[in-house]
C-alpha positions, 0 to 999 in steps of 0.5 A, a space after each residue: 515528515 512533510 504531510 501537508 498535501 493531506 487534508 487535516 483529518 488524513 494527517 492525523 491518520 497518516 500520523 498514527 499509522 506512521 506510529 503503527 508503522 515504525 514504532 509497534 512493527 506492523 507490515 499492514 495498518 489501515 487507520 479511518 477516522 482515527 481509528 484502526 480497521 486493519 492492521 497486520 504482522 506479515 510482510 509483502 503483499 498478501 495482507 493487502 491483497 486479503 484486505 481488499 477481498 474481505 474487507 474493501 469498503 472500509 478501506 475507501 477513504 482509509 490511510 492505508 500504513 505498509 513498510 514497503 509499497 511497490 507498484 502491485 500496493 498501490 493500485 490496491 490501494 488505488 483500486 479501494 480509493 483510499 484516502 492516503 498511503 504511508 510507508 517508510 520505503 515507495 518504488 517510483 511507479 508505485 508513486 506514480 501511479 498513487 498520483 496518477 489517481 490522486 491519492 496522496 503518498 507520504 514515503 520516507 524514502 524511495 526506489 526505482 524498485 523494489 528488490 526481492 526479499 535477498 535483493 537480487 531483483 526486482 521483486 516478483 509482484 513488481 514484475 507481475 505488474 510490468 504489463 497490466 494498467 488498470 487496477 482492476 487487472 492488478 486485483 484479478 492477476 494478485 487474486 488468481 495468483 494468490 489461490 494457486 499459492 497458498 
């Protein structure tokens, strides 16, 4: 895995995040200064939304490891000011948003878009973010969605 784009302190956190996602089965992890500050086995964007709403400041500068990173997840990472993102799979839109924000992203593979769980269409959260331009807009849309779909 090439993460030469990351500062040295972040590199070791990327390795911890990668280990937690790939080998320990976490769907989401946040690592800061070698310490796991958030971990979840849940799938989807919900755990990241909850982490941003409950512990946003603790995520600032952390490495977020997420099994799949679409544009919605990327915008949540931009919103909280994470230090880097590791994922086995990222959408092109997610990588574009992270690059625009200057957040290093390490993805094992990329796809034009993230698909829904049955693979029949684009992920609903990828669709939801199509018309949204700022991270704050994405956070508000996701917060509203999960408040009505709990």
